[in-house]
C-alpha positions in Angstrom: -5.1 15.1 -1.7 -6.2 13.6 1.6 -5.6 15.4 4.8 -6.2 12.1 6.5 -5.9 8.5 5.2 -6.9 5.6 6.9 -5.7 2.4 5.9 -7.6 -0.6 7.4 -5.3 -3.5 7.2 -1.6 -2.4 7.0 -0.2 -5.5 4.9 1.4 -5.6 1.7 -1.1 -3.7 -0.5 -2.5 -1.3 2.2 1.3 -0.5 3.2 2.5 -0.3 0.0 -0.4 2.5 -1.0 0.4 4.2 2.6 4.2 4.5 1.5 3.2 5.4 -2.4 1.2 8.1 -1.3 3.5 9.7 1.1 6.2 9.5 -1.2 3.9 11.5 -3.3 3.2 13.7 -0.8 -0.7 13.3 -1.7 -1.5 12.8 1.8 -1.1 14.5 5.3 -1.5 12.0 8.2 -1.8 8.5 7.6 -3.6 6.1 10.3 -3.2 2.5 10.4 -6.1 -0.2 11.6 -5.4 -3.8 12.5 -6.0 -6.2 14.9 -2.6 -7.2 16.0 -1.0 -4.4 18.2 2.5 -5.6 17.5 2.3 -5.7 13.8 0.9 -2.2 14.0 3.5 -1.1 16.3 6.3 -2.1 13.5 3.9 -0.2 11.0 4.6 2.9 12.9 8.3 1.9 13.5 8.9 1.7 9.9 7.2 4.9 9.0 4.4 3.2 7.1 1.7 4.9 9.0 2.0 7.9 11.7 -0.5 6.2 14.0 -2.1 2.9 14.5 -5.6 1.9 16.3 -7.2 -1.7 16.8 -10.7 0.1 16.7 -12.0 0.8 13.0 -14.1 3.5 14.2 -11.4 5.3 15.9 -9.1 4.8 13.0 -11.9 6.4 10.5 -12.6 9.2 12.4 -11.6 12.5 10.9 -10.5 10.6 7.6 -11.5 12.1 4.2 -10.2 9.0 2.6 -10.7 5.6 3.7 -9.0 2.4 2.2 -10.5 -1.0 3.1 -7.6 -3.3 2.4 -8.6 -6.5 4.7 -9.3 -10.1 3.8 -12.5 -10.1 1.9 -13.9 -12.2 4.7 -13.5 -9.6 6.9 -14.9 -6.9 4.7 -18.0 -7.0 6.1 -17.4 -6.7 9.9 -14.8 -4.2 9.6 -17.1 -2.0 7.3 -19.7 -2.2 9.9 -17.5 -1.2 12.8 -16.3 1.5 11.0 -19.5 2.9 9.5 -20.8 5.1 12.5 -17.4 7.2 12.6 -17.0 7.9 8.9 -16.9 11.8 8.1 -19.5 12.9 6.2 -17.2 14.0 3.4 -15.2 10.7 3.5 -14.6 8.6 0.1 -14.3 4.8 1.1 -12.6 2.3 -1.5 -11.2 -1.2 -1.4 -8.8 -3.4 -2.8 -10.3 -6.6 -2.9 -9.7 -9.3 -5.7 -13.4 -10.0 -5.8 -16.1 -7.0 -6.3 -19.6 -8.5 -6.4 -19.0 -9.7 -2.4 -17.7 -6.1 -1.5 -20.6 -4.5 -3.0 -22.9 -7.1 -1.3 -21.0 -6.4 2.0 -21.6 -2.6 1.7 -25.3 -3.0 0.9 -25.7 -5.4 3.8 -24.3 -2.6 6.1 -25.9 0.5 5.1 -29.0 -1.3 3.2 -27.6 0.7 -0.2 -24.6 1.5 -2.0 -23.6 4.9 -0.4 -22.4 7.6 -3.1 -19.2 7.8 -1.5 -18.3 4.0 -2.3 -15.8 3.3 -4.7 -15.3 -0.3 -5.3 -11.4 -1.1 -6.6 -8.9 -3.4 -7.5 -5.0 -3.2 -7.8 -3.8 -5.6 -10.0 -0.3 -5.6 -8.6 1.2 -7.9 -5.5 4.0 -10.2 -4.5 3.8 -13.6 -2.9 4.9 -12.1 0.4 2.7 -10.4 2.8 2.7 -8.3 5.7 3.9 -4.5 6.5 7.5 -5.3 6.0 6.9 -6.4 2.4 5.4 -3.0 1.6 6.9 -0.9 -1.0 6.1 2.4 -2.5 6.8 1.2 -6.1 4.3 -1.6 -6.2 1.8 0.1 -8.0 4.0 1.8 -10.9 2.7 0.9 -14.2 0.3 -1.2 -12.9 -3.5 -1.1 -13.6 -6.3 -0.5 -11.0 -9.6 -1.5 -11.7 -12.2 0.9 -10.5 -16.2 -0.8 -10.5 -18.5 2.0 -9.7 -22.0 1.0 -9.6 -25.2 3.2 -10.6 -25.3 4.7 -7.3 -21.8 6.0 -7.2 -21.1 9.6 -7.2 -18.6 10.3 -10.2 -16.7 12.8 -8.1 -16.1 10.2 -5.8 -14.5 8.0 -8.5 -12.6 10.7 -9.6 -11.0 11.3 -6.2 -10.0 7.6 -5.7 -8.7 7.5 -9.5 -6.4 10.6 -8.4 -5.4 8.6 -5.5 -4.1 5.7 -7.5 -2.6 7.6 -10.0 -0.7 9.5 -7.1 0.6 5.7 -6.5 2.0 5.4 -10.0 -1.0 3.2 -11.3 -2.9 3.1 -14.4 -6.8 3.5 -13.7 -9.3 1.9 -15.6 -13.1 1.1 -15.1 -14.9 -2.3 -15.6 -18.4 -3.6 -14.8 -18.4 -5.7 -12.0 -19.3 -8.8 -13.2 -17.0 -8.6 -16.0 -14.1 -7.8 -13.3 -14.8 -10.8 -11.6 -15.0 -13.1 -14.4 -11.6 -11.7 -16.0 -10.2 -12.1 -12.8 -11.4 -15.6 -11.9 -9.4 -16.6 -15.1 -6.1 -14.6 -14.8 -5.5 -14.4 -11.2 -7.9 -16.7 -9.0 -7.3 -20.0 -11.1 -3.4 -19.6 -11.7 -3.4 -19.4 -7.8 -5.5 -22.3 -7.2 -3.3 -24.3 -9.6 -0.5 -23.2 -8.0 -1.7 -24.4 -4.7 -3.1 -27.5 -5.9 0.1 -28.7 -7.6 2.5 -27.8 -4.5 -0.1 -29.6 -2.4 -0.3 -32.8 -4.6 3.3 -33.2 -4.7 3.9 -32.6 -1.2 1.7 -35.3 -0.3 3.5 -38.0 -2.6 5.9 -40.4 -1.1 9.4 -39.2 -1.3 8.5 -35.5 -1.9 11.9 -34.2 -0.1 13.7 -35.6 -3.3 11.1 -33.9 -5.5 11.3 -30.5 -4.2 15.0 -31.0 -3.9 15.5 -31.6 -7.8 12.6 -29.1 -8.4 14.4 -26.7 -11.5 13.4 -23.1 -12.3 10.3 -23.7 -14.1 9.0 -25.1 -10.9 9.8 -22.5 -8.7 8.6 -19.7 -11.4 5.2 -21.7 -11.8 4.6 -22.2 -7.9 6.0 -18.8 -6.5 1.9 -17.5 -6.1 1.7 -20.8 -3.7 3.7 -18.9 -1.2 1.2 -16.0 -1.1 -1.2 -15.5 2.2 -3.4 -18.8 2.3 -6.3 -16.8 4.5 -6.4 -14.1 2.1 -6.9 -16.9 -1.1 -9.4 -18.7 0.9 -11.4 -15.5 1.2 -11.0 -14.9 -2.4 -11.8 -18.2 -4.0 -15.2 -18.1 -1.6 -16.0 -14.8 -2.7 -15.6 -15.4 -6.3 -16.7 -19.2 -6.2 -19.2 -18.9 -9.2 -16.8 -17.3 -11.7 -13.9 -19.4 -10.6 -15.8 -22.6 -10.6 -16.6 -22.1 -14.5 -12.9 -21.7 -15.0 -12.0 -24.7 -12.9 -14.5 -26.7 -14.8 -13.4 -25.5 -18.2 -9.7 -26.3 -17.3 -10.5 -29.7 -16.0 -11.9 -30.2 -19.4 -8.5 -29.1 -21.3 -6.4 -30.6 -18.7 -8.4 -34.0 -19.5 -8.1 -33.5 -23.5 -4.3 -33.3 -22.7 -4.1 -36.4 -20.7 -6.1 -38.3 -23.2 -3.6 -37.0 -25.8 -0.6 -38.4 -23.6 -2.1 -41.6 -23.5 -2.9 -41.7 -27.1 0.7 -40.5 -28.1 -0.8 -37.5 -29.9 1.9 -35.7 -30.5 0.1 -33.5 -32.8 -2.5 -32.2 -30.2 0.0 -31.6 -27.8 2.4 -29.3 -30.3 -0.5 -27.4 -31.3 -1.8 -26.7 -27.9 1.9 -25.5 -26.8 2.5 -23.4 -29.8 -0.8 -21.7 -29.4 0.1 -21.1 -25.6 3.4 -19.8 -26.9 1.8 -17.3 -29.2 -0.8 -16.3 -27.0 1.7 -15.5 -23.8 4.2 -13.9 -26.6 1.6 -11.5 -27.9 -0.2 -10.6 -24.6 2.0 -11.2 -21.4 5.7 -10.7 -22.3 7.0 -7.2 -21.5 4.0 -6.3 -19.0 4.5 -5.9 -15.1 2.5 -8.2 -13.0 1.1 -9.2 -9.7 
């Protein structure tokens, strides 16, 4: 599929994709890129990449497939650094959780959206980060959303589709604004809530005892608060308009529940809980997630 793959950002997602494609024998050489030489040396030692570069231009030189797996806040700078060395036949994609910001970055760097640029987002992950957390099975039976724009070459989209299918993913396409709205609701808002809850409890007097007696439900709900703070800082700012809409809506719903508790309105509480259980049982149980 690819004679040389360049992965810019060899963490959980970039490293897992490299492992998956190597396992599928869908790539020749894999070149990793990052800012930390020690981290890159570990990626080579683990066999995630064949060699590593700290310069994005050196990493993409000669690559026919390039994956941008850096935090959203670094996307524009990394793309600008890599741009002069991109091969004429290279297809470039990304794994960012917000797509409008990535498209704006590409337009800022190139003055337009290049035909070979295919925005994408794998709906997979864990709360762990770094190359040591990478594993080849991460994307199996998980969705990857591609968000091509009018300028994108269908042949480039097909190439990225085949890459993700080789990694075991189910690939779909989606319009950019719709993607960002859906992910604000299903991923970005839950992360905000988990971070906010843990932070609120950690600032309470006697919080050590609160955490000592936290049960499984608390651990399940707050697991994602162990995710990379820098990555989620970037995601929340990059998708702030869609996320803010969901936050405001959730604030209103939470206020309604607070009013019900204050009024002893068990009917409202029970109706809410039943609707939530029915919705989750119908749409979430049995699915892989990330």
